[in-house]
C-alpha positions in Angstrom: 72.7 125.1 109.1 73.9 128.7 109.0 72.1 131.8 110.6 70.3 132.6 107.4 68.9 129.1 107.0 67.8 129.0 110.7 66.0 132.3 110.3 64.3 131.2 107.1 63.2 128.0 108.7 61.6 129.9 111.6 60.0 132.3 109.2 58.4 129.3 107.4 57.1 128.0 110.8 55.6 131.4 111.6 53.9 131.6 108.2 52.5 128.1 108.6 51.0 129.1 112.0 49.5 132.2 110.4 48.0 130.2 107.5 46.6 127.6 109.8 45.0 130.2 111.9 43.4 131.9 108.9 42.0 128.5 107.8 40.6 127.8 111.3 38.9 131.2 111.5 37.6 131.2 107.9 36.1 127.7 108.3 34.4 128.7 111.5 33.5 132.2 110.4 29.9 131.8 111.3 30.9 131.7 115.0 32.7 135.1 114.7 31.2 138.6 115.0 32.4 141.6 113.0 31.4 145.0 114.4 30.5 146.3 110.9 27.8 143.5 110.7 28.7 142.2 107.2 30.1 138.9 108.3 33.6 137.5 108.3 35.2 137.3 104.8 38.6 135.7 103.9 40.3 139.1 104.2 38.7 139.5 107.6 40.0 136.0 108.6 43.5 137.0 107.5 43.2 140.3 109.4 41.9 138.6 112.6 44.6 135.9 112.4 47.3 138.6 112.1 46.2 140.8 114.9 45.4 137.8 117.1 48.8 136.0 116.7 50.7 139.3 117.2 48.6 139.9 120.4 47.4 143.2 119.1 43.7 142.3 119.4 41.7 145.4 118.3 38.4 143.7 119.3 36.5 144.6 116.1 36.3 140.8 115.2 35.5 138.5 118.1 34.5 134.8 118.6 30.8 135.0 119.4 29.7 131.3 119.6 30.8 128.8 122.1 32.4 126.7 119.4 34.5 129.6 118.1 35.6 130.5 121.6 36.6 126.8 122.3 38.6 126.7 119.1 40.3 129.9 120.1 41.3 128.4 123.4 42.3 125.0 122.0 43.8 125.9 118.6 44.5 129.6 118.1 46.0 130.3 121.6 48.7 127.6 121.1 49.4 128.9 117.6 49.7 132.4 119.1 52.3 131.1 121.6 54.1 129.2 118.8 54.2 132.4 116.7 55.6 134.5 119.6 58.1 131.8 120.5 59.5 131.7 117.0 59.8 135.5 116.6 61.0 136.2 120.1 63.3 133.2 120.1 64.9 134.3 116.8 65.5 137.8 118.1 67.0 136.5 121.4 69.2 134.0 119.6 70.6 136.8 117.3 71.2 139.1 120.2 72.8 136.3 122.2 75.1 135.3 119.3 76.1 138.9 118.8 76.8 139.4 122.5 78.8 136.1 122.6 80.9 137.1 119.6 81.5 140.6 121.0 82.5 139.2 124.4 84.8 136.7 122.6 86.5 139.4 120.6 86.8 141.6 123.7 88.4 138.8 125.8 90.7 138.0 122.9 91.8 141.6 122.5 92.6 141.9 126.2 95.0 139.0 126.3 96.6 138.7 122.9 99.6 140.6 121.6 101.9 140.1 118.6 99.1 138.2 116.7 98.5 137.9 113.0 95.6 139.6 111.3 94.4 138.1 108.0 92.3 140.5 105.9 90.2 138.4 103.4 89.5 134.7 103.9 89.2 133.7 100.3 91.6 131.3 98.5 94.7 133.4 99.3 93.8 134.2 102.9 92.8 130.6 103.7 96.0 129.3 102.2 98.0 131.8 104.3 96.2 130.5 107.4 96.9 126.9 106.4 100.6 127.7 106.1 100.8 129.5 109.5 98.9 126.7 111.2 101.3 124.2 109.5 104.2 126.1 110.9 102.8 125.7 114.4 100.9 128.9 114.9 98.0 128.7 117.4 94.5 129.4 115.9 93.8 131.8 118.8 96.7 134.0 117.6 95.1 134.5 114.2 92.2 136.8 113.6 90.3 136.9 110.2 88.6 140.0 108.9 86.0 139.6 106.2 82.5 140.8 105.3 81.3 137.4 104.0 79.3 135.5 106.7 80.1 132.1 105.1 83.8 132.8 105.1 83.7 133.9 108.7 81.8 130.8 109.6 84.5 128.6 108.0 87.2 130.5 109.8 85.4 130.3 113.2 85.0 126.5 112.7 88.8 126.3 112.7 89.1 128.1 116.0 90.1 131.4 114.5 88.9 134.7 115.9 86.7 136.5 113.4 85.7 140.1 112.8 83.0 141.0 110.4 83.3 144.3 108.5 84.9 146.3 105.8 88.7 146.2 106.5 89.3 149.6 104.8 87.6 151.2 107.9 89.9 151.9 110.8 87.4 150.9 113.4 87.1 147.4 112.0 90.9 147.0 112.0 91.0 148.3 115.5 88.5 145.7 116.6 90.8 143.1 115.0 93.6 144.4 117.2 95.7 145.7 114.3 97.6 148.2 116.5 99.0 145.4 118.6 99.6 142.9 115.7 103.0 141.6 114.8 102.0 140.8 111.2 99.1 141.6 108.8 98.2 139.6 105.8 96.3 141.7 103.2 94.6 139.3 100.8 91.3 140.8 99.5 89.9 140.0 96.1 90.6 143.4 94.6 93.9 145.3 94.2 92.4 148.7 95.0 91.0 147.2 98.3 94.5 145.9 99.0 95.9 149.4 98.7 93.3 151.0 101.0 93.6 148.3 103.6 97.4 148.5 103.6 97.3 152.3 104.0 94.9 152.0 107.0 96.8 149.1 108.6 100.1 150.9 108.3 98.7 154.0 109.9 97.4 151.9 112.9 100.5 149.7 113.1 103.6 151.5 112.1 106.0 148.7 113.2 104.0 145.7 112.1 105.0 143.5 109.2 102.5 143.9 106.4 102.4 141.4 103.5 100.0 142.0 100.7 98.8 140.1 97.7 97.8 141.7 94.4 96.6 140.3 91.1 98.5 142.6 88.7 102.2 143.6 88.7 101.4 147.2 87.8 99.9 147.6 91.3 102.9 146.4 93.3 104.4 149.8 93.6 101.1 151.3 94.9 100.8 148.7 97.6 104.5 149.2 98.6 104.0 152.9 98.7 101.0 152.3 100.9 103.3 150.6 103.5 103.5 147.0 102.6 106.8 145.3 103.5 106.3 142.5 100.9 104.0 142.2 98.0 103.1 138.9 96.2 101.7 139.0 92.7 99.3 136.0 92.7 98.5 135.9 89.0 102.2 136.4 87.9 103.5 133.8 90.4 100.9 131.3 89.2 101.7 132.1 85.6 105.4 131.5 86.2 104.7 128.1 87.8 102.4 127.2 84.9 105.0 128.2 82.4 107.8 126.2 84.2 105.5 123.2 84.5 105.3 122.9 80.7 109.0 122.2 80.4 110.3 121.3 83.9 107.4 119.9 85.9 109.7 118.4 88.5 111.1 121.9 89.4 107.5 123.0 90.1 107.0 119.9 92.3 110.0 120.9 94.3 108.8 124.5 94.7 105.4 123.3 95.8 107.1 121.0 98.3 109.2 123.8 99.7 106.2 126.2 100.2 104.0 123.5 101.8 105.1 123.3 105.4 103.4 120.1 106.5 105.0 117.5 104.1 108.5 116.8 102.7 110.8 119.8 102.8 110.0 123.4 103.7 111.8 126.7 104.0 112.3 127.8 107.6 114.2 130.4 109.6 116.3 129.9 112.7 119.0 131.8 114.7 122.7 131.1 114.3 123.9 128.6 116.9 126.9 129.3 119.0 129.0 126.7 117.3 128.3 128.2 113.9 129.7 131.7 114.7 132.5 132.7 112.4 131.8 129.9 109.9 130.5 130.2 106.4 126.8 129.5 105.9 127.8 127.5 102.8 129.6 124.9 104.9 126.8 124.1 107.4 125.0 120.7 107.4 121.7 122.5 106.7 121.1 123.7 103.1 121.2 127.5 103.7 119.5 129.8 101.2 120.1 133.2 102.8 121.2 135.1 105.9 119.2 137.8 107.6 121.5 140.4 109.2 120.3 143.6 110.7 116.9 143.1 109.2 118.3 142.7 105.6 118.3 139.5 103.6 121.5 138.4 101.9 122.0 135.5 99.5 124.1 132.7 100.9 127.0 133.5 98.5 127.1 137.2 99.4 130.6 138.2 100.6 129.2 140.2 103.5 127.8 137.1 105.3 130.7 134.7 104.5 131.4 134.7 108.2 128.3 134.3 110.5 127.9 136.8 113.4 125.8 136.6 116.6 122.3 137.8 115.9 122.2 136.4 112.3 119.3 134.3 111.2 119.5 131.6 108.6 116.9 130.7 105.9 117.4 127.0 105.3 115.7 124.0 103.9 114.1 122.0 106.7 113.0 118.4 106.6 109.5 118.0 107.9 109.5 115.0 110.3 106.4 113.1 111.4 106.7 114.9 114.8 106.5 118.2 112.9 103.4 117.1 111.0 101.5 116.4 114.1 
């Protein structure tokens, strides 16, 4: 049960205690004395129950008979304690949970560097986390920023650090440790939000790699101008795969296999080995797709990378073994 459900359940218990107290007082109203002398009505019973359970006790309505006083001791006093335990317990639990979360974030920020911040834990953000975890990333090195409590609960259940708030605000991104992050994944549900988050994140982390997702192609240049290193058009990419699947479904299956890191084949990156220096990337045992040199990506058939140099990195097709899957 989530926090909202727990609070609602306790609220129901408190209301039941209040209703039971009203019934007890009203049924035994002849044993109560009202200072105005007109007897105890249903409204008076509700009033007395409210001020009694909240320990306000103005004293204008009091138990006068021995029976009423006994009922107060045996029934109403335990109900008063139950009412206070429910209200105070809920308050303490909320404060404790907030303190625990604040301490967890503070401890995490003091020890982690070069982590990944994922803004938005919807379909795109959750899939990005799945991919990173499939590539061997530690859950403690990923922090999720979202304003939806249910999404944050799901992220926390996977061992991820969570920060609640509007990611367009710099203080929220600071709490998530954006200034010390190595990579930032911007995956909100709206393109205008992606632009604002990217702008704020780039200001806080000038050297971080920022990858953003947008729905519409026309917004790609806005996100790039805001500071994103890479922009993925989710609707266009999905549309291309759908179109390809109508004529070449096997091609789509291979693409899905390549971008799924935990089964079959996947696209990976590794440094050039000493024995490979000076050789052509097209003649290696691995299926090489591209070469990264000086931070720039070249296709495997580019003349500039026909001979591999020290410091080059290879993008290649990796076979996922059972050991990799575990």
